[in-house]
A tleap script that builds the chain and sets N, CA, C and O, in Angstrom:
source leaprc.protein.ff14SB
mol = sequence {
  NMET VAL TRP GLU PHE ASP LYS VAL SER TYR
  SER ARG GLU PHE PRO ARG ASN VAL VAL THR
  LYS LEU LEU VAL GLU ARG ALA GLU HIE GLY
  GLY TRP GLU LEU ASP ARG VAL ARG ILE GLY
  ALA ASP GLY THR ARG ARG VAL ILE LEU ARG
  ARG LYS ILE ILE ARG ALA VAL ARG THR CALA
}
set mol.1.N position { 0.845 -1.168 0.000 }
set mol.1.CA position { 0.000 0.000 0.000 }
set mol.1.C position { 0.896 1.239 0.000 }
set mol.1.O position { 1.831 1.341 0.794 }
set mol.2.N position { 0.605 2.157 -0.880 }
set mol.2.CA position { 1.414 3.363 -1.014 }
set mol.2.C position { 0.576 4.557 -0.563 }
set mol.2.O position { -0.580 4.706 -0.959 }
set mol.3.N position { 1.174 5.400 0.266 }
set mol.3.CA position { 0.478 6.558 0.813 }
set mol.3.C position { 1.129 7.853 0.335 }
set mol.3.O position { 2.338 7.908 0.106 }
set mol.4.N position { 0.329 8.869 0.192 }
set mol.4.CA position { 0.793 10.233 -0.058 }
set mol.4.C position { 0.585 10.998 1.249 }
set mol.4.O position { -0.474 10.890 1.867 }
set mol.5.N position { 1.582 11.765 1.669 }
set mol.5.CA position { 1.503 12.490 2.932 }
set mol.5.C position { 1.505 13.990 2.681 }
set mol.5.O position { 2.094 14.477 1.715 }
set mol.6.N position { 0.833 14.711 3.572 }
set mol.6.CA position { 0.778 16.167 3.500 }
set mol.6.C position { 0.934 16.708 4.918 }
set mol.6.O position { 0.242 16.271 5.838 }
set mol.7.N position { 1.845 17.661 5.085 }
set mol.7.CA position { 2.074 18.262 6.398 }
set mol.7.C position { 1.409 19.634 6.446 }
set mol.7.O position { 1.568 20.450 5.538 }
set mol.8.N position { 0.663 19.870 7.519 }
set mol.8.CA position { -0.044 21.132 7.704 }
set mol.8.C position { 0.241 21.615 9.122 }
set mol.8.O position { 0.263 20.819 10.061 }
set mol.9.N position { 0.459 22.920 9.274 }
set mol.9.CA position { 0.665 23.501 10.605 }
set mol.9.C position { -0.378 24.578 10.853 }
set mol.9.O position { -0.707 25.364 9.965 }
set mol.10.N position { -0.889 24.599 12.076 }
set mol.10.CA position { -1.859 25.615 12.478 }
set mol.10.C position { -1.333 26.329 13.710 }
set mol.10.O position { -0.852 25.701 14.653 }
set mol.11.N position { -1.430 27.632 13.688 }
set mol.11.CA position { -0.965 28.464 14.790 }
set mol.11.C position { -1.841 28.244 16.025 }
set mol.11.O position { -2.963 27.751 15.918 }
set mol.12.N position { -1.329 28.606 17.173 }
set mol.12.CA position { -2.094 28.457 18.409 }
set mol.12.C position { -3.280 29.407 18.468 }
set mol.12.O position { -4.170 29.230 19.300 }
set mol.13.N position { -3.309 30.426 17.588 }
set mol.13.CA position { -4.426 31.366 17.570 }
set mol.13.C position { -5.707 30.738 17.021 }
set mol.13.O position { -6.800 31.243 17.276 }
set mol.14.N position { -5.584 29.636 16.266 }
set mol.14.CA position { -6.762 28.958 15.730 }
set mol.14.C position { -7.409 28.122 16.836 }
set mol.14.O position { -6.748 27.264 17.421 }
set mol.15.N position { -8.689 28.357 17.130 }
set mol.15.CA position { -9.375 27.511 18.116 }
set mol.15.C position { -9.515 26.076 17.607 }
set mol.15.O position { -9.440 25.819 16.406 }
set mol.16.N position { -9.715 25.162 18.529 }
set mol.16.CA position { -9.796 23.747 18.177 }
set mol.16.C position { -10.932 23.472 17.191 }
set mol.16.O position { -10.762 22.684 16.260 }
set mol.17.N position { -12.100 24.118 17.384 }
set mol.17.CA position { -13.222 23.851 16.481 }
set mol.17.C position { -12.948 24.342 15.061 }
set mol.17.O position { -13.444 23.750 14.103 }
set mol.18.N position { -12.176 25.401 14.910 }
set mol.18.CA position { -11.822 25.890 13.573 }
set mol.18.C position { -10.864 24.914 12.895 }
set mol.18.O position { -11.021 24.607 11.713 }
set mol.19.N position { -9.879 24.429 13.637 }
set mol.19.CA position { -8.937 23.450 13.085 }
set mol.19.C position { -9.686 22.187 12.675 }
set mol.19.O position { -9.408 21.606 11.626 }
set mol.20.N position { -10.635 21.765 13.505 }
set mol.20.CA position { -11.433 20.579 13.185 }
set mol.20.C position { -12.199 20.774 11.887 }
set mol.20.O position { -12.214 19.878 11.044 }
set mol.21.N position { -12.832 21.922 11.709 }
set mol.21.CA position { -13.589 22.197 10.477 }
set mol.21.C position { -12.676 22.200 9.257 }
set mol.21.O position { -13.046 21.678 8.206 }
set mol.22.N position { -11.491 22.780 9.385 }
set mol.22.CA position { -10.553 22.812 8.265 }
set mol.22.C position { -10.098 21.406 7.883 }
set mol.22.O position { -9.999 21.082 6.699 }
set mol.23.N position { -9.824 20.574 8.883 }
set mol.23.CA position { -9.379 19.209 8.606 }
set mol.23.C position { -10.504 18.355 8.037 }
set mol.23.O position { -10.268 17.522 7.162 }
set mol.24.N position { -11.724 18.553 8.525 }
set mol.24.CA position { -12.873 17.808 7.988 }
set mol.24.C position { -13.094 18.167 6.528 }
set mol.24.O position { -13.395 17.297 5.711 }
set mol.25.N position { -12.948 19.442 6.196 }
set mol.25.CA position { -13.124 19.864 4.804 }
set mol.25.C position { -12.076 19.220 3.897 }
set mol.25.O position { -12.394 18.776 2.794 }
set mol.26.N position { -10.837 19.169 4.360 }
set mol.26.CA position { -9.786 18.513 3.558 }
set mol.26.C position { -10.065 17.029 3.398 }
set mol.26.O position { -9.808 16.452 2.341 }
set mol.27.N position { -10.592 16.411 4.450 }
set mol.27.CA position { -10.887 14.978 4.393 }
set mol.27.C position { -12.031 14.691 3.424 }
set mol.27.O position { -11.962 13.739 2.647 }
set mol.28.N position { -13.074 15.505 3.466 }
set mol.28.CA position { -14.239 15.261 2.619 }
set mol.28.C position { -13.959 15.550 1.152 }
set mol.28.O position { -14.416 14.812 0.278 }
set mol.29.N position { -13.219 16.606 0.873 }
set mol.29.CA position { -13.026 17.019 -0.518 }
set mol.29.C position { -11.733 16.509 -1.132 }
set mol.29.O position { -11.614 16.461 -2.357 }
set mol.30.N position { -10.770 16.131 -0.319 }
set mol.30.CA position { -9.499 15.684 -0.870 }
set mol.30.C position { -9.188 14.224 -0.624 }
set mol.30.O position { -8.201 13.704 -1.144 }
set mol.31.N position { -10.018 13.556 0.162 }
set mol.31.CA position { -9.776 12.150 0.441 }
set mol.31.C position { -8.685 11.902 1.469 }
set mol.31.O position { -8.154 10.794 1.552 }
set mol.32.N position { -8.341 12.922 2.256 }
set mol.32.CA position { -7.279 12.786 3.249 }
set mol.32.C position { -7.823 12.185 4.529 }
set mol.32.O position { -9.002 12.343 4.847 }
set mol.33.N position { -6.964 11.497 5.261 }
set mol.33.CA position { -7.303 11.019 6.594 }
set mol.33.C position { -6.175 11.408 7.540 }
set mol.33.O position { -5.035 11.623 7.128 }
set mol.34.N position { -6.522 11.490 8.806 }
set mol.34.CA position { -5.579 11.940 9.821 }
set mol.34.C position { -4.570 10.839 10.125 }
set mol.34.O position { -4.945 9.702 10.409 }
set mol.35.N position { -3.296 11.183 10.063 }
set mol.35.CA position { -2.244 10.225 10.397 }
set mol.35.C position { -1.650 10.538 11.768 }
set mol.35.O position { -1.478 9.640 12.592 }
set mol.36.N position { -1.338 11.806 12.010 }
set mol.36.CA position { -0.655 12.170 13.256 }
set mol.36.C position { -0.892 13.645 13.563 }
set mol.36.O position { -0.942 14.476 12.656 }
set mol.37.N position { -1.038 13.963 14.850 }
set mol.37.CA position { -1.136 15.350 15.309 }
set mol.37.C position { -0.125 15.530 16.430 }
set mol.37.O position { -0.089 14.749 17.381 }
set mol.38.N position { 0.689 16.559 16.309 }
set mol.38.CA position { 1.650 16.883 17.368 }
set mol.38.C position { 1.423 18.335 17.765 }
set mol.38.O position { 1.354 19.218 16.910 }
set mol.39.N position { 1.308 18.569 19.046 }
set mol.39.CA position { 1.138 19.923 19.552 }
set mol.39.C position { 2.449 20.321 20.207 }
set mol.39.O position { 2.888 19.710 21.181 }
set mol.40.N position { 3.067 21.358 19.652 }
set mol.40.CA position { 4.362 21.800 20.144 }
set mol.40.C position { 4.257 22.568 21.448 }
set mol.40.O position { 3.163 22.907 21.899 }
set mol.41.N position { 5.398 22.835 22.042 }
set mol.41.CA position { 5.450 23.576 23.304 }
set mol.41.C position { 4.908 24.991 23.143 }
set mol.41.O position { 4.423 25.591 24.102 }
set mol.42.N position { 4.995 25.524 21.917 }
set mol.42.CA position { 4.481 26.864 21.647 }
set mol.42.C position { 3.000 26.852 21.278 }
set mol.42.O position { 2.428 27.907 21.000 }
set mol.43.N position { 2.371 25.678 21.271 }
set mol.43.CA position { 0.945 25.571 20.970 }
set mol.43.C position { 0.624 25.328 19.511 }
set mol.43.O position { -0.544 25.186 19.151 }
set mol.44.N position { 1.638 25.276 18.664 }
set mol.44.CA position { 1.420 25.033 17.240 }
set mol.44.C position { 1.016 23.582 17.018 }
set mol.44.O position { 1.638 22.663 17.552 }
set mol.45.N position { -0.037 23.386 16.220 }
set mol.45.CA position { -0.475 22.031 15.874 }
set mol.45.C position { 0.166 21.638 14.558 }
set mol.45.O position { -0.031 22.306 13.543 }
set mol.46.N position { 0.925 20.568 14.569 }
set mol.46.CA position { 1.526 20.037 13.346 }
set mol.46.C position { 0.776 18.764 12.996 }
set mol.46.O position { 0.812 17.779 13.732 }
set mol.47.N position { 0.101 18.805 11.864 }
set mol.47.CA position { -0.781 17.712 11.459 }
set mol.47.C position { -0.195 17.036 10.232 }
set mol.47.O position { 0.250 17.705 9.299 }
set mol.48.N position { -0.197 15.713 10.232 }
set mol.48.CA position { 0.211 14.945 9.060 }
set mol.48.C position { -1.014 14.188 8.571 }
set mol.48.O position { -1.612 13.399 9.302 }
set mol.49.N position { -1.373 14.445 7.322 }
set mol.49.CA position { -2.506 13.786 6.684 }
set mol.49.C position { -1.979 12.778 5.682 }
set mol.49.O position { -0.861 12.913 5.183 }
set mol.50.N position { -2.783 11.769 5.388 }
set mol.50.CA position { -2.370 10.786 4.391 }
set mol.50.C position { -3.572 10.375 3.553 }
set mol.50.O position { -4.720 10.470 3.987 }
set mol.51.N position { -3.277 9.919 2.347 }
set mol.51.CA position { -4.296 9.317 1.491 }
set mol.51.C position { -3.639 8.273 0.614 }
set mol.51.O position { -2.458 8.366 0.277 }
set mol.52.N position { -4.427 7.282 0.253 }
set mol.52.CA position { -3.926 6.179 -0.550 }
set mol.52.C position { -3.698 6.633 -1.977 }
set mol.52.O position { -4.503 7.371 -2.546 }
set mol.53.N position { -2.600 6.186 -2.545 }
set mol.53.CA position { -2.337 6.418 -3.961 }
set mol.53.C position { -2.819 5.179 -4.698 }
set mol.53.O position { -2.336 4.071 -4.468 }
set mol.54.N position { -3.775 5.388 -5.582 }
set mol.54.CA position { -4.323 4.278 -6.356 }
set mol.54.C position { -3.664 4.301 -7.725 }
set mol.54.O position { -3.845 5.236 -8.505 }
set mol.55.N position { -2.913 3.278 -7.995 }
set mol.55.CA position { -2.205 3.186 -9.268 }
set mol.55.C position { -3.141 2.609 -10.320 }
set mol.55.O position { -3.747 1.557 -10.119 }
set mol.56.N position { -3.251 3.296 -11.420 }
set mol.56.CA position { -4.086 2.814 -12.520 }
set mol.56.C position { -3.300 1.793 -13.340 }
set mol.56.O position { -2.148 2.021 -13.707 }
set mol.57.N position { -3.936 0.690 -13.611 }
set mol.57.CA position { -3.317 -0.354 -14.420 }
set mol.57.C position { -3.805 -0.177 -15.843 }
set mol.57.O position { -5.007 -0.128 -16.104 }
set mol.58.N position { -2.858 -0.081 -16.753 }
set mol.58.CA position { -3.206 0.149 -18.155 }
set mol.58.C position { -3.722 -1.145 -18.768 }
set mol.58.O position { -3.108 -2.204 -18.640 }
set mol.59.N position { -4.856 -1.035 -19.430 }
set mol.59.CA position { -5.408 -2.197 -20.131 }
set mol.59.C position { -5.299 -1.968 -21.624 }
set mol.59.O position { -5.346 -0.832 -22.097 }
set mol.60.N position { -5.155 -3.040 -22.351 }
set mol.60.CA position { -4.960 -2.933 -23.799 }
set mol.60.C position { -6.238 -2.649 -24.535 }
set mol.60.O position { -6.232 -2.532 -25.760 }
savepdb mol mol.pdb
quit
C-alpha cells in the first residue's frame, strides 16, 4: 500500500473547532485522513494527513 503524505501547521491562535472544520473539509473534498497530530510547546499544531495512492493499471 502506497500513501501520499501532506504536512499542515496551524498556529495556536486557531481555536480547536476551527482546526477541526478545516481538517474535515480537507478529508471530505481531498480524500485525506488523519495520520498524526503533534502539539508543540508553543501551541502550534503540526498535522500529518495521508491518502492512498491508487495506481491505474493500463489495459490494452
